[in-house]
VEXKOL-443451 format. One record per residue (C-alpha): chain; x, y, z. Coordinates in Angstrom, 3 decimals, always signed. Each point is the difference from the previous one (the first is absolute). Layout:
BEGIN
<mivo><cadena>A</cadena><px>X</px><py>Y</py><pz>Z</pz></mivo>
...
END
This chain:
BEGIN
<mivo><cadena>A</cadena><px>-12.682</px><py>+14.274</py><pz>-8.745</pz></mivo>
<mivo><cadena>A</cadena><px>+2.198</px><py>-3.009</py><pz>-0.125</pz></mivo>
<mivo><cadena>A</cadena><px>+3.505</px><py>+0.706</py><pz>-1.537</pz></mivo>
<mivo><cadena>A</cadena><px>+0.813</px><py>-1.914</py><pz>-3.153</pz></mivo>
<mivo><cadena>A</cadena><px>+3.104</px><py>-0.757</py><pz>-2.043</pz></mivo>
<mivo><cadena>A</cadena><px>+0.343</px><py>-1.714</py><pz>-3.375</pz></mivo>
<mivo><cadena>A</cadena><px>+2.921</px><py>-2.330</py><pz>-0.678</pz></mivo>
<mivo><cadena>A</cadena><px>+0.799</px><py>-2.545</py><pz>-2.876</pz></mivo>
<mivo><cadena>A</cadena><px>-2.540</px><py>-2.674</py><pz>+1.030</pz></mivo>
<mivo><cadena>A</cadena><px>-2.630</px><py>+1.645</py><pz>+2.169</pz></mivo>
<mivo><cadena>A</cadena><px>-1.313</px><py>+3.264</py><pz>+1.366</pz></mivo>
<mivo><cadena>A</cadena><px>+0.380</px><py>-0.170</py><pz>+3.726</pz></mivo>
<mivo><cadena>A</cadena><px>-2.064</px><py>+1.461</py><pz>+2.837</pz></mivo>
<mivo><cadena>A</cadena><px>+1.323</px><py>+0.610</py><pz>+3.566</pz></mivo>
<mivo><cadena>A</cadena><px>-2.348</px><py>-0.326</py><pz>+2.984</pz></mivo>
<mivo><cadena>A</cadena><px>+0.748</px><py>-0.808</py><pz>+3.725</pz></mivo>
<mivo><cadena>A</cadena><px>+3.815</px><py>-0.550</py><pz>-0.756</pz></mivo>
<mivo><cadena>A</cadena><px>-0.780</px><py>-2.580</py><pz>-2.789</pz></mivo>
<mivo><cadena>A</cadena><px>+0.553</px><py>+0.305</py><pz>-3.748</pz></mivo>
<mivo><cadena>A</cadena><px>-2.528</px><py>-1.853</py><pz>-2.138</pz></mivo>
<mivo><cadena>A</cadena><px>-0.748</px><py>-0.228</py><pz>-3.734</pz></mivo>
<mivo><cadena>A</cadena><px>-2.986</px><py>+2.125</py><pz>-1.173</pz></mivo>
<mivo><cadena>A</cadena><px>-1.809</px><py>-0.083</py><pz>-3.206</pz></mivo>
<mivo><cadena>A</cadena><px>+0.945</px><py>+3.304</py><pz>-1.914</pz></mivo>
<mivo><cadena>A</cadena><px>-3.516</px><py>-0.036</py><pz>-1.619</pz></mivo>
<mivo><cadena>A</cadena><px>-2.159</px><py>-1.144</py><pz>+2.894</pz></mivo>
<mivo><cadena>A</cadena><px>+1.625</px><py>+1.460</py><pz>+3.080</pz></mivo>
<mivo><cadena>A</cadena><px>-3.008</px><py>-0.886</py><pz>+2.213</pz></mivo>
<mivo><cadena>A</cadena><px>+0.026</px><py>-3.647</py><pz>-0.866</pz></mivo>
<mivo><cadena>A</cadena><px>+1.688</px><py>-3.010</py><pz>+1.649</pz></mivo>
<mivo><cadena>A</cadena><px>+3.063</px><py>-1.662</py><pz>-1.357</pz></mivo>
<mivo><cadena>A</cadena><px>+0.292</px><py>-3.789</py><pz>+0.222</pz></mivo>
<mivo><cadena>A</cadena><px>+2.916</px><py>-2.370</py><pz>-0.371</pz></mivo>
<mivo><cadena>A</cadena><px>+0.299</px><py>-3.482</py><pz>-1.578</pz></mivo>
<mivo><cadena>A</cadena><px>+2.837</px><py>-2.247</py><pz>-0.837</pz></mivo>
<mivo><cadena>A</cadena><px>+0.472</px><py>-1.674</py><pz>-3.455</pz></mivo>
<mivo><cadena>A</cadena><px>+3.072</px><py>-2.052</py><pz>-1.001</pz></mivo>
<mivo><cadena>A</cadena><px>+2.053</px><py>+1.654</py><pz>+2.798</pz></mivo>
<mivo><cadena>A</cadena><px>-1.051</px><py>+3.603</py><pz>-1.016</pz></mivo>
<mivo><cadena>A</cadena><px>-2.026</px><py>+2.398</py><pz>+1.969</pz></mivo>
<mivo><cadena>A</cadena><px>-3.152</px><py>+1.042</py><pz>-1.778</pz></mivo>
<mivo><cadena>A</cadena><px>-1.418</px><py>+3.430</py><pz>+1.067</pz></mivo>
<mivo><cadena>A</cadena><px>-3.465</px><py>+0.887</py><pz>-0.958</pz></mivo>
<mivo><cadena>A</cadena><px>-2.226</px><py>+3.030</py><pz>+0.553</pz></mivo>
<mivo><cadena>A</cadena><px>-3.465</px><py>-1.196</py><pz>+1.311</pz></mivo>
<mivo><cadena>A</cadena><px>-2.051</px><py>+2.716</py><pz>-1.598</pz></mivo>
<mivo><cadena>A</cadena><px>-3.688</px><py>+0.159</py><pz>+0.541</pz></mivo>
<mivo><cadena>A</cadena><px>-2.099</px><py>-2.106</py><pz>-2.336</pz></mivo>
<mivo><cadena>A</cadena><px>+2.026</px><py>-1.211</py><pz>-2.997</pz></mivo>
<mivo><cadena>A</cadena><px>+2.776</px><py>+2.533</py><pz>+0.550</pz></mivo>
<mivo><cadena>A</cadena><px>+2.461</px><py>-2.457</py><pz>+1.433</pz></mivo>
<mivo><cadena>A</cadena><px>+3.198</px><py>+0.063</py><pz>-1.944</pz></mivo>
<mivo><cadena>A</cadena><px>+3.671</px><py>-1.053</py><pz>+0.118</pz></mivo>
<mivo><cadena>A</cadena><px>+2.451</px><py>+2.484</py><pz>+1.546</pz></mivo>
<mivo><cadena>A</cadena><px>+3.198</px><py>-2.127</py><pz>-0.431</pz></mivo>
<mivo><cadena>A</cadena><px>+1.649</px><py>-3.269</py><pz>+0.092</pz></mivo>
<mivo><cadena>A</cadena><px>+3.382</px><py>-0.242</py><pz>+1.623</pz></mivo>
<mivo><cadena>A</cadena><px>+2.278</px><py>-2.157</py><pz>+2.085</pz></mivo>
<mivo><cadena>A</cadena><px>-0.201</px><py>+0.113</py><pz>+3.952</pz></mivo>
<mivo><cadena>A</cadena><px>+3.499</px><py>+1.502</py><pz>-0.145</pz></mivo>
<mivo><cadena>A</cadena><px>-0.884</px><py>+2.838</py><pz>-2.497</pz></mivo>
<mivo><cadena>A</cadena><px>-3.139</px><py>+0.825</py><pz>+2.142</pz></mivo>
<mivo><cadena>A</cadena><px>+2.054</px><py>+0.054</py><pz>+3.202</pz></mivo>
<mivo><cadena>A</cadena><px>+2.671</px><py>+2.137</py><pz>-1.410</pz></mivo>
<mivo><cadena>A</cadena><px>-2.446</px><py>+2.639</py><pz>-1.523</pz></mivo>
<mivo><cadena>A</cadena><px>-1.921</px><py>-0.084</py><pz>+3.378</pz></mivo>
<mivo><cadena>A</cadena><px>+3.282</px><py>+0.818</py><pz>+1.900</pz></mivo>
<mivo><cadena>A</cadena><px>+0.715</px><py>+2.816</py><pz>-2.552</pz></mivo>
<mivo><cadena>A</cadena><px>-3.505</px><py>+1.514</py><pz>+0.548</pz></mivo>
<mivo><cadena>A</cadena><px>+0.165</px><py>-0.278</py><pz>+3.734</pz></mivo>
<mivo><cadena>A</cadena><px>+3.358</px><py>+1.859</py><pz>-0.018</pz></mivo>
<mivo><cadena>A</cadena><px>-1.528</px><py>+2.599</py><pz>-2.243</pz></mivo>
<mivo><cadena>A</cadena><px>-2.899</px><py>+0.605</py><pz>+2.285</pz></mivo>
<mivo><cadena>A</cadena><px>+1.971</px><py>-0.110</py><pz>+3.196</pz></mivo>
<mivo><cadena>A</cadena><px>+2.563</px><py>+2.465</py><pz>-1.519</pz></mivo>
<mivo><cadena>A</cadena><px>-2.824</px><py>+2.375</py><pz>-0.864</pz></mivo>
<mivo><cadena>A</cadena><px>-1.756</px><py>-0.354</py><pz>+3.377</pz></mivo>
<mivo><cadena>A</cadena><px>+3.034</px><py>+1.572</py><pz>+1.608</pz></mivo>
<mivo><cadena>A</cadena><px>-0.120</px><py>+3.066</py><pz>-2.144</pz></mivo>
<mivo><cadena>A</cadena><px>-1.798</px><py>+2.999</py><pz>+1.455</pz></mivo>
<mivo><cadena>A</cadena><px>-1.983</px><py>+2.194</py><pz>-2.245</pz></mivo>
<mivo><cadena>A</cadena><px>+0.851</px><py>+3.625</py><pz>+0.380</pz></mivo>
<mivo><cadena>A</cadena><px>-1.593</px><py>+3.120</py><pz>-1.292</pz></mivo>
<mivo><cadena>A</cadena><px>+1.499</px><py>+1.540</py><pz>-3.129</pz></mivo>
<mivo><cadena>A</cadena><px>+3.007</px><py>+2.100</py><pz>+0.758</pz></mivo>
<mivo><cadena>A</cadena><px>+0.776</px><py>-1.711</py><pz>+3.388</pz></mivo>
<mivo><cadena>A</cadena><px>+3.207</px><py>-1.946</py><pz>-0.169</pz></mivo>
END
């Protein structure tokens, strides 16, 4: 199972060392990007007519949140799961 983390703009997934936006409803669908008036438009490409907008934000907002998500995943990747009662 791919780890996910929800932040203000997006739900993020982490795979092969890369954080990427993921649709919180259609987790198996692709996410695509477009630009409109200097903003980044992020869309879930759901099957059939299920495509829908995930968010519109500036490139700076996207980059900042991606950096925050990456830091979260990298922090948690270094934690070791231990059985209950083992310090």
